[in-house]
MIKE-837936 format. One record per residue (C-alpha): residue in three letters; x, y negated, z negated. Coordinates in steps of 0.2 Angstrom, whole numbers, plus 5000, padded with zeros to 4 digits. Layout:
BEGIN
ALAXYZ;...
This chain:
BEGIN
UNK450749024785;UNK452249024796;UNK452748884808;UNK453148934826;UNK454248824837;UNK453948814855;UNK455448934858;UNK454549064848;UNK455649054832;UNK454749064816;UNK455248944802;UNK454948974784;UNK453748864774;UNK454548694771;UNK454048674753;UNK455648664743;UNK454848764728;UNK453948904737;UNK453849004753;UNK452248964762;UNK451248944746;UNK450848764752;UNK449848784768;UNK449248604768;UNK451048544767;UNK451548664781;UNK450148614792;UNK450648434789;UNK452448464793;UNK451948564808;UNK450848424814;UNK452148294813;UNK453348394823;UNK452148464836;UNK452348644830;UNK451048784829;UNK450548874814;UNK450349064814;UNK449449174801;UNK450649274790;UNK450749464795;UNK450249584782;UNK451549684772;UNK450949854780;UNK451049784797;UNK452849724795;UNK453349894788;UNK452549984802;UNK453349874815;UNK455049894806;UNK454850084807;UNK454450064826;UNK456049964828;UNK457050094819;UNK456350234830;UNK456750134845;UNK458550124839;UNK458650314836;UNK457950334854;UNK459250214861;UNK460650304852;UNK460250474858;UNK459650424876;UNK461150304880;UNK462650364869;UNK463650514875;UNK464450544859;UNK462750544850;UNK462050664863;UNK463550784859;UNK463150764840;UNK461250804844;UNK461750964854;UNK462851014839;UNK461450984827;UNK460251094837;UNK461551234838;UNK461851224819;UNK459951224815;UNK459651374827;UNK461151464819;UNK460551424802;UNK458751494805;UNK459551654813;UNK460751674799;UNK459451654785;UNK460351514775;UNK460051484756;UNK459251314751;UNK460951244745;UNK461751284762;UNK460351194771;UNK460551044760;UNK462451044764;UNK462151054782;UNK460750924783;UNK461750804773;UNK463250824785;UNK462150804800;UNK461350644793;UNK463050574789;UNK463750604806;UNK462250544815;UNK462050384804;UNK463950344806;UNK463850364824;UNK462350244824;UNK463350124814;UNK464850144826;UNK463750114841;UNK462949954833;UNK464649884828;UNK465349914846;UNK463849834854;UNK463949684842;UNK465749664845;UNK465549674864;UNK464149544863;UNK465249424852;UNK466849444861;UNK466649524878;UNK468549504883;UNK469849614875;UNK470349554857;UNK471549654846;UNK470549634831;UNK468949684840;UNK469849834846;UNK470549874829;UNK468749864822;UNK468049984835;UNK469550104833;UNK469250114814;UNK467350144816;UNK467650284829;UNK468950354817;UNK467750354803;UNK466450454814;UNK467850574818;UNK468350604800;UNK466550634796;UNK466250754810;UNK467750854806;UNK467150864788;UNK465550924794;UNK466351064804;UNK467351114788;UNK465651124779;UNK464851224793;UNK466251344792;UNK466151364773;UNK464251394775;UNK464251514790;UNK465851614789;UNK465351704774;UNK463751764782;UNK464551814798;UNK466151904792;
């Protein structure tokens, strides 16, 4: 069982040997401190919830971030061009890996910027440096993806 504080925070089992394998001990500790016990959530429920949180993050990335929307537009254009061109399997793999890397790195950049802004809302040179380096990493990856796209498409089109 998990112990839930009045603020809604879950505490791990208090037993020093195991995690929530001593429900009687947890119940006793919860009773002493006036906390409530909550039944553990199943492994599958936790995985499904995690997937939902990840999908919410993807939605937030593409619905709120201008650069992610630009990457999404480029992705759609590349996929349409790939279907029209009739790419081979290895060409699809190269493009999909590049798309995934750019989108993933854009997501990490967005997360880093949000976290940095939350922790230090005012200007700080180290926060600025971290944000610049993260944005630069996205740029390098996007430029590499353009080179890969040229290597894949130009032989078909020329």
